[in-house]
ZAGUNU-415947 format. One record per atom (N, C-alpha, C, CB): x, y, z; atom name; residue number from 1. Coordinates in pm, whole numbers, always signed. Glycine has a CB too. Example, Ala and Ser with C-alpha at 12.3 -4.5 7.8 and 13.67 -1.06 7.14 Angstrom:
REM ZAGUNU-415947
     px     py     pz atomo num
  +1319   -569   +780     N   1
  +1230   -450   +780    CA   1
  +1320   -330   +780     C   1
  +1131   -447   +905    CB   1
  +1285   -225   +708     N   2
  +1367   -106   +714    CA   2
  +1290     +3   +787     C   2
  +1408    -60   +572    CB   2
This chain:
REM ZAGUNU-415947
     px     py     pz atomo num
 +15315  +9128  +8775     N   1
 +15294  +8985  +8778    CA   1
 +15313  +8936  +8922     C   1
 +15390  +8913  +8680    CB   1
 +15227  +8845  +8961     N   2
 +15234  +8789  +9096    CA   2
 +15247  +8636  +9085     C   2
 +15107  +8829  +9180    CB   2
 +15343  +8580  +9156     N   3
 +15364  +8435  +9158    CA   3
 +15351  +8387  +9302     C   3
 +15504  +8397  +9100    CB   3
 +15280  +8276  +9318     N   4
 +15255  +8223  +9451    CA   4
 +15259  +8071  +9446     C   4
 +15120  +8272  +9506    CB   4
 +15320  +8009  +9547     N   5
 +15316  +7864  +9560    CA   5
 +15203  +7830  +9656     C   5
 +15454  +7806  +9612    CB   5
 +15110  +7749  +9608     N   6
 +14994  +7709  +9688    CA   6
 +15013  +7563  +9729     C   6
 +14860  +7728  +9609    CB   6
 +15007  +7537  +9859     N   7
 +15022  +7401  +9911    CA   7
 +14887  +7351  +9961     C   7
 +15127  +7397 +10024    CB   7
 +14855  +7230  +9925     N   8
 +14730  +7165  +9969    CA   8
 +14761  +7020 +10005     C   8
 +14618  +7173  +9857    CB   8
 +14664  +6956 +10066     N   9
 +14674  +6813 +10092    CA   9
 +14570  +6745 +10004     C   9
 +14651  +6780 +10245    CB   9
 +14616  +6654  +9920     N  10
 +14526  +6575  +9837    CA  10
 +14486  +6450  +9913     C  10
 +14591  +6539  +9701    CB  10
 +14363  +6405  +9893     N  11
 +14320  +6284  +9961    CA  11
 +14236  +6199  +9868     C  11
 +14241  +6317 +10089    CB  11
 +14246  +6070  +9888     N  12
 +14168  +5973  +9810    CA  12
 +14141  +5853  +9901     C  12
 +14244  +5929  +9678    CB  12
 +14027  +5791  +9882     N  13
 +13987  +5682  +9971    CA  13
 +14070  +5555  +9951     C  13
 +13840  +5650  +9950    CB  13
 +14099  +5523  +9825     N  14
 +14167  +5395  +9799    CA  14
 +14282  +5414  +9699     C  14
 +14068  +5291  +9745    CB  14
 +14384  +5332  +9715     N  15
 +14501  +5338  +9627    CA  15
 +14461  +5312  +9482     C  15
 +14607  +5237  +9671    CB  15
 +14368  +5222  +9459     N  16
 +14331  +5192  +9321    CA  16
 +14262  +5311  +9254     C  16
 +14240  +5069  +9315    CB  16
 +14189  +5392  +9332     N  17
 +14128  +5512  +9275    CA  17
 +14236  +5614  +9235     C  17
 +14030  +5576  +9376    CB  17
 +14337  +5627  +9320     N  18
 +14448  +5718  +9288    CA  18
 +14521  +5671  +9163     C  18
 +14547  +5727  +9407    CB  18
 +14546  +5542  +9153     N  19
 +14617  +5487  +9037    CA  19
 +14537  +5509  +8909     C  19
 +14644  +5337  +9056    CB  19
 +14407  +5484  +8914     N  20
 +14323  +5505  +8795    CA  20
 +14327  +5652  +8754     C  20
 +14178  +5461  +8822    CB  20
 +14317  +5741  +8851     N  21
 +14322  +5883  +8819    CA  21
 +14453  +5926  +8758     C  21
 +14296  +5964  +8942    CB  21
 +14563  +5876  +8814     N  22
 +14695  +5913  +8763    CA  22
 +14721  +5857  +8624     C  22
 +14802  +5865  +8858    CB  22
 +14677  +5735  +8598     N  23
 +14706  +5671  +8468    CA  23
 +14600  +5709  +8365     C  23
 +14712  +5518  +8483    CB  23
 +14474  +5684  +8395     N  24
 +14367  +5706  +8297    CA  24
 +14338  +5854  +8276     C  24
 +14240  +5635  +8342    CB  24
 +14369  +5937  +8374     N  25
 +14346  +6080  +8362    CA  25
 +14464  +6155  +8305     C  25
 +14311  +6137  +8494    CB  25
 +14561  +6084  +8253     N  26
 +14683  +6143  +8201    CA  26
 +14683  +6128  +8048     C  26
 +14809  +6075  +8264    CB  26
 +14724  +6230  +7975     N  27
 +14727  +6219  +7828    CA  27
 +14811  +6101  +7777     C  27
 +14781  +6346  +7770    CB  27
 +14905  +6054  +7857     N  28
 +14987  +5941  +7812    CA  28
 +14902  +5814  +7798     C  28
 +15103  +5917  +7911    CB  28
 +14787  +5808  +7862     N  29
 +14699  +5691  +7851    CA  29
 +14658  +5669  +7705     C  29
 +14575  +5709  +7940    CB  29
 +14637  +5777  +7631     N  30
 +14600  +5766  +7490    CA  30
 +14712  +5698  +7412     C  30
 +14570  +5905  +7430    CB  30
 +14836  +5739  +7438     N  31
 +14951  +5678  +7369    CA  31
 +14965  +5530  +7405     C  31
 +15080  +5754  +7404    CB  31
 +14940  +5498  +7531     N  32
 +14949  +5357  +7574    CA  32
 +14845  +5275  +7499     C  32
 +14928  +5344  +7727    CB  32
 +14722  +5322  +7494     N  33
 +14613  +5249  +7428    CA  33
 +14640  +5235  +7278     C  33
 +14478  +5320  +7451    CB  33
 +14697  +5339  +7217     N  34
 +14728  +5332  +7073    CA  34
 +14831  +5224  +7044     C  34
 +14780  +5466  +7023    CB  34
 +14927  +5206  +7134     N  35
 +15032  +5107  +7112    CA  35
 +14989  +4967  +7151     C  35
 +15157  +5146  +7190    CB  35
 +14925  +4955  +7268     N  36
 +14883  +4823  +7316    CA  36
 +14783  +4841  +7430     C  36
 +15005  +4737  +7362    CB  36
 +14653  +4834  +7401     N  37
 +14551  +4857  +7502    CA  37
 +14561  +4762  +7622     C  37
 +14416  +4844  +7440    CB  37
 +14617  +4646  +7603     N  38
 +14628  +4550  +7714    CA  38
 +14727  +4597  +7820     C  38
 +14671  +4413  +7660    CB  38
 +14809  +4697  +7788     N  39
 +14907  +4747  +7886    CA  39
 +14847  +4845  +7986     C  39
 +15022  +4813  +7813    CB  39
 +14734  +4906  +7953     N  40
 +14675  +5005  +8043    CA  40
 +14645  +4947  +8182     C  40
 +14547  +5061  +7982    CB  40
 +14580  +4831  +8192     N  41
 +14558  +4775  +8326    CA  41
 +14688  +4729  +8393     C  41
 +14462  +4658  +8317    CB  41
 +14785  +4686  +8317     N  42
 +14914  +4644  +8373    CA  42
 +14985  +4763  +8436     C  42
 +15004  +4579  +8264    CB  42
 +14986  +4874  +8364     N  43
 +15050  +4995  +8415    CA  43
 +14972  +5050  +8535     C  43
 +15059  +5103  +8303    CB  43
 +14841  +5048  +8527     N  44
 +14758  +5095  +8640    CA  44
 +14787  +5012  +8765     C  44
 +14608  +5087  +8604    CB  44
 +14799  +4883  +8750     N  45
 +14830  +4795  +8864    CA  45
 +14968  +4825  +8921     C  45
 +14821  +4647  +8823    CB  45
 +15065  +4851  +8835     N  46
 +15200  +4884  +8882    CA  46
 +15200  +5016  +8959     C  46
 +15297  +4892  +8762    CB  46
 +15124  +5113  +8912     N  47
 +15114  +5241  +8982    CA  47
 +15045  +5221  +9116     C  47
 +15037  +5344  +8896    CB  47
 +14939  +5140  +9118     N  48
 +14869  +5110  +9244    CA  48
 +14964  +5047  +9346     C  48
 +14749  +5017  +9219    CB  48
 +15044  +4953  +9301     N  49
 +15141  +4887  +9389    CA  49
 +15240  +4988  +9447     C  49
 +15216  +4777  +9314    CB  49
 +15287  +5080  +9364     N  50
 +15381  +5182  +9411    CA  50
 +15314  +5276  +9512     C  50
 +15436  +5263  +9292    CB  50
 +15189  +5311  +9488     N  51
 +15116  +5398  +9581    CA  51
 +15097  +5328  +9715     C  51
 +14978  +5438  +9523    CB  51
 +15059  +5201  +9712     N  52
 +15040  +5125  +9836    CA  52
 +15171  +5117  +9914     C  52
 +14988  +4982  +9805    CB  52
 +15279  +5092  +9844     N  53
 +15410  +5082  +9909    CA  53
 +15447  +5213  +9979     C  53
 +15518  +5046  +9806    CB  53
 +15413  +5324  +9918     N  54
 +15454  +5455  +9971    CA  54
 +15353  +5515 +10070     C  54
 +15475  +5551  +9857    CB  54
 +15222  +5496 +10040     N  55
 +15119  +5567 +10116    CA  55
 +15017  +5477 +10187     C  55
 +15048  +5659 +10025    CB  55
 +15016  +5349 +10156     N  56
 +14917  +5258 +10214    CA  56
 +14802  +5235 +10118     C  56
 +14864  +5315 +10347    CB  56
 +14705  +5150 +10161     N  57
 +14594  +5109 +10075    CA  57
 +14474  +5202 +10079     C  57
 +14550  +4972 +10112    CB  57
 +14450  +5267 +10195     N  58
 +14329  +5345 +10212    CA  58
 +14359  +5479 +10280     C  58
 +14226  +5266 +10294    CB  58
 +14264  +5568 +10269     N  59
 +14273  +5701 +10333    CA  59
 +14408  +5766 +10304     C  59
 +14252  +5689 +10486    CB  59
 +14437  +5776 +10177     N  60
 +14566  +5828 +10133    CA  60
 +14562  +5980 +10133     C  60
 +14603  +5774  +9992    CB  60
 +14661  +6039 +10196     N  61
 +14675  +6185 +10200    CA  61
 +14817  +6218 +10155     C  61
 +14646  +6243 +10345    CB  61
 +14827  +6306 +10057     N  62
 +14958  +6343 +10003    CA  62
 +14968  +6494  +9986     C  62
 +14983  +6272  +9868    CB  62
 +15087  +6547 +10008     N  63
 +15105  +6690  +9986    CA  63
 +15104  +6721  +9836     C  63
 +15237  +6740 +10050    CB  63
 +15045  +6835  +9802     N  64
 +15041  +6881  +9663    CA  64
 +15082  +7028  +9661     C  64
 +14899  +6861  +9600    CB  64
 +15146  +7069  +9553     N  65
 +15183  +7210  +9537    CA  65
 +15156  +7253  +9394     C  65
 +15331  +7233  +9573    CB  65
 +15120  +7378  +9380     N  66
 +15101  +7437  +9249    CA  66
 +15163  +7576  +9249     C  66
 +14949  +7443  +9210    CB  66
 +15216  +7614  +9136     N  67
 +15267  +7750  +9121    CA  67
 +15161  +7827  +9043     C  67
 +15408  +7753  +9046    CB  67
 +15107  +7929  +9107     N  68
 +15001  +8010  +9049    CA  68
 +15061  +8144  +9007     C  68
 +14883  +8029  +9149    CB  68
 +15039  +8179  +8880     N  69
 +15093  +8305  +8828    CA  69
 +14976  +8391  +8782     C  69
 +15194  +8281  +8710    CB  69
 +14972  +8513  +8830     N  70
 +14872  +8611  +8786    CA  70
 +14942  +8721  +8712     C  70
 +14791  +8668  +8907    CB  70
 +14888  +8756  +8597     N  71
 +14948  +8865  +8519    CA  71
 +14837  +8950  +8458     C  71
 +15042  +8809  +8407    CB  71
 +14867  +9074  +8439     N  72
 +14773  +9165  +8372    CA  72
 +14835  +9214  +8244     C  72
 +14735  +9284  +8464    CB  72
 +14750  +9225  +8144     N  73
 +14799  +9273  +8014    CA  73
 +14804  +9423  +8011     C  73
 +14710  +9222  +7902    CB  73
């Protein structure tokens, strides 16, 4: 078995695109919509605000890491 940590830089043009991806592209979005669909844009806006505070409004670049495991049977 081989394990490796892969580091990359993620980039997105606008904070609102990042927020939509993080919220709407997450399985928790289904649970939010089931409980109260009106909360999805509220949560997306809150995430966008947090992204802007931390990374700015545009040309956002963030470090990303993944643990990749290879195994043979």
